[in-house]
TORKEKE-729428 format. One line per 3 residues: number of its first residue (from 0); their letters; for each residue x, y, z of N, C-alpha, C. Coordinates in steps of 0.001 Angstrom, whole numbers, plus 500000, padded with zeros to 6 digits. Layout:
<sites>
NUM) A) X Y Z X Y Z X Y Z  ...
</sites>
This chain:
<sites>
0) XXX) 715701 534280 033983 716453 534971 035221 717320 535843 034588  717603 536573 035341 718263 537940 035253 718876 538089 036809  720234 538031 037048 721242 538200 038152 721485 539851 037918
3) XXX) 721460 540631 038625 721401 542160 038789 722789 541773 039929  724072 542666 039489 724596 542705 040482 725552 543983 040625  725398 544595 041760 726468 545726 042205 727478 545560 043025
6) XXX) 728963 546302 042584 729957 545926 043377 730374 547262 043955  730376 548216 044706 730823 549366 045137 732084 549174 046522  733197 550051 046310 734067 550088 046528 734007 551287 047862
9) XXX) 733289 551215 048729 733338 552364 049735 734635 552680 050199  734419 554202 050700 735402 555110 051064 734821 554452 052445  735988 554272 053636 736072 553399 054892 734925 554126 055518
12) XXX) 734749 555827 055695 733875 556527 056330 732431 556331 056213  732532 555898 054620 731141 555935 054086 730797 554299 054208  731133 553296 054312 730897 551767 054529 729295 551541 055010
15) XXX) 729548 552032 056475 728219 551698 057039 727329 552215 056969  727144 553712 055941 726167 553575 055638 725775 553594 054551  726220 552849 053694 725942 551897 052059 725527 551108 052494
18) XXX) 726089 550095 053613 725164 548995 054509 723789 548984 054630  724030 550164 055531 722418 550458 055861 721529 551066 054640  722075 551063 053483 720901 551576 052911 720731 550159 051840
21) XXX) 721663 549623 051842 721496 548204 051355 720620 547278 052007  720721 547041 053488 720049 546432 054435 718441 547317 054096  718185 548478 054205 717219 548711 054383 716061 548761 053100
24) XXX) 716579 548187 052027 716188 547976 050670 716072 546254 050643  716396 545864 051518 716165 544403 051170 714894 543717 051101  714268 543855 052427 712705 543741 052769 711479 544068 051670
27) XXX) 712211 545331 051448 711025 545293 050215 711347 545075 048798  712344 545382 048800 713125 544654 046971 712481 543101 047281  712425 542233 048050 712243 540713 048402 710443 541097 047931
30) XXX) 709985 541667 048435 708382 541872 048214 707970 542263 046831  708774 542930 046260 708680 543453 044902 708500 542517 043880  707083 542258 042624 707141 541069 042166 707790 540755 041363
33) XXX) 708541 539697 041220 709258 539537 040201 710705 538937 040507  710921 539318 042166 712365 539289 042749 712428 537671 043425  713282 536926 042989 713599 535361 043338 714778 535649 044819
36) XXX) 715581 536761 044671 716252 536799 045478 717085 538296 045832  717371 538694 047063 718250 539766 047211 719303 539412 048135  720482 539613 048067 721588 539363 049138 723138 540437 048893
39) XXX) 722919 540440 049943 724399 541251 050256 725340 540790 051115  726493 541208 050440 727562 540505 050698 728974 541603 051183  729581 541193 051698 730566 542130 052430 732307 541534 052025
42) XXX) 733075 541708 050996 734319 541596 050429 735243 541430 051505  735981 540908 051729 737235 540969 052694 738480 541226 051896  739467 541883 052620 741028 541900 051380 741284 543055 051155
45) XXX) 742203 543443 050405 742727 544438 049707 741704 545471 049183  740548 544923 048737 739535 545790 048263 738460 545515 049049  738055 545802 049794 736859 545215 050812 735632 546172 050552
48) XXX) 734912 545541 049482 733807 545707 048623 732374 545541 049119  731709 546217 049064 730041 545440 049027 729562 545131 047918  728845 544788 047996 728227 543585 046797 726626 543237 047106
51) XXX) 725704 543841 046240 723922 543384 046262 723719 542881 045142  723427 541483 045282 723059 540761 043870 721625 540061 044348  721322 540390 043016 719549 540661 043235 719704 539655 041794
54) XXX) 718243 538498 042096 717779 537756 040999 716238 538051 040798  716474 538518 039152 714758 538665 038805 714449 537809 038055  713125 537742 038115 712411 536620 036493 712186 536926 035490
57) XXX) 712314 538280 035377 711993 538822 034169 712721 540157 033731  712506 540770 032546 713289 541638 032379 712202 542990 032621  710948 542739 032502 709966 543525 032701 710287 544023 034468
60) XXX) 710204 542759 035184 710539 542969 036494 711631 543702 037173  712503 543587 036337 713463 544069 036627 713658 545652 036296  712729 545711 035375 712947 547286 034619 711792 547798 035585
63) XXX) 711018 547473 036273 709705 547782 037385 711072 548221 038369  711731 547410 038728 712306 547419 040170 713665 548784 039644  714165 548885 038818 714947 550133 038355 714376 551142 038498
66) XXX) 712835 551411 038701 712207 552433 038396 711712 552796 039936  712002 552045 040556 711440 551742 041750 712204 552807 043411  711211 553818 043760 711911 554267 045175 712808 553455 045846
69) XXX) 713024 552278 045763 714232 551194 046397 715185 551713 045657  715537 551441 044246 716365 551434 043573 716980 553278 043279  716052 554161 043754 716980 555452 044223 717392 555350 045282
72) XXX) 716926 554736 046118 718404 554831 047262 719611 554112 046885  719520 553369 046233 720541 552365 045800 721645 553009 044855  721065 554054 044136 721537 554718 043269 722193 555756 044351
75) XXX) 721714 556170 045061 722215 557026 046376 723527 556574 046776  723182 555463 047158 724351 554543 047770 725734 554697 046913  725069 554589 045514 726310 554349 044477 727291 556015 044493
78) XXX) 726544 556640 044837 726929 558311 044864 727687 558360 045945  727489 557475 046948 728323 557143 048237 729862 556826 048047  730030 555755 046776 730909 555122 046439 732543 555897 046438
81) XXX) 733489 555039 046711 734681 556098 046930 735119 555685 044855  734754 554906 044260 735477 555046 043282 734027 554252 042118  733854 554392 041142 733181 554142 040154 732755 552468 040478
84) XXX) 731272 552257 040407 730643 550941 040772 731420 550049 039403  730782 548520 040238 731038 547713 039177 729048 547470 038781  728499 547048 037864 727046 547203 037600 727010 546051 036588
87) XXX) 726224 544888 036684 726159 543745 035892 724655 543555 035724  724250 543043 034735 723451 542034 034472 723204 541056 033757  723256 540112 034306 723633 538965 033392 722352 538162 033174
90) XXX) 721754 537503 032062 721094 536904 031712 721254 535233 031358  720369 534763 032436 720850 533497 032650 719713 532433 032019  720364 531807 031202 719298 531191 030464 719413 529216 030722
93) XXX) 720236 529149 031270 719784 527862 031914 720807 527430 033380  720064 526650 033878 720658 526485 035473 720634 524856 035460  721749 524647 036411 722473 523172 036690 722494 522927 038043
96) XXX) 722545 521832 038730 722774 521341 039871 723715 520450 040091  723541 519509 041272 724329 518618 040909 724367 517904 040004  723159 517749 038867 723602 516735 037593 724529 517240 036821
99) XXX) 725319 518158 037274 726336 518857 036071 727418 517809 036708  727737 518338 037804 728870 517908 038813 728936 516096 038742  727691 515727 039082 728015 513952 038009 728134 513504 037058
102) XXX) 727584 514518 036397 728182 514321 034584 729061 514498 034526  730456 515948 034840 731285 515552 034805 732434 514504 035308  731940 514616 036445 733307 512990 037323 732635 512115 036777
105) XXX) 731776 511649 035943 731207 510163 035253 731235 510470 033941  732240 509729 033289 732123 510111 031744 730773 509075 031017  730676 508157 031709 729390 507590 031336 727458 508449 030883
108) XXX) 728061 508796 032333 726451 510259 032354 727031 511207 031174  727813 511454 031097 727970 512591 030210 728040 512339 029041  728348 510748 028485 727921 510321 027298 726175 510146 026956
111) XXX) 725895 510051 028424 724457 509751 028000 723514 511063 027618  723902 511758 028452 723748 512813 028383 723766 513619 027135  724825 513483 026526 724966 514190 025307 724267 513208 024119
114) XXX) 723731 511779 024257 723424 511477 023390 721512 511680 023317  721308 511839 024339 719501 512570 025100 719679 513534 024366  720640 515111 023980 720189 515945 023445 720491 516326 022199
117) X) 721008 515464 021119 720740 515064 019665 719397 514956 019131
</sites>
């Protein structure tokens, strides 16, 4: 799984336009093969960034997306940014849920988990 994150600090007069682009590509991106998620976040505070987070099942599906018309529109939104964007592609090798919390909070479970991995 690959998490693709784009964080843009838009000029105030461009914020609505960038949000419109992000919202317009969300559905088509979710319909692309290999897309597991596509989320839009609006950060608050001194740096009110717009964040686009996508999850891709493989490198190949991500690369197909990067060549798509939808991503061409994302690149256009980057051009509207008031500062250089933050772009990250995180390759996730393992995902855990509540079991990690339970192991962390219960030393007996943590020891049992260590023993089963040996």
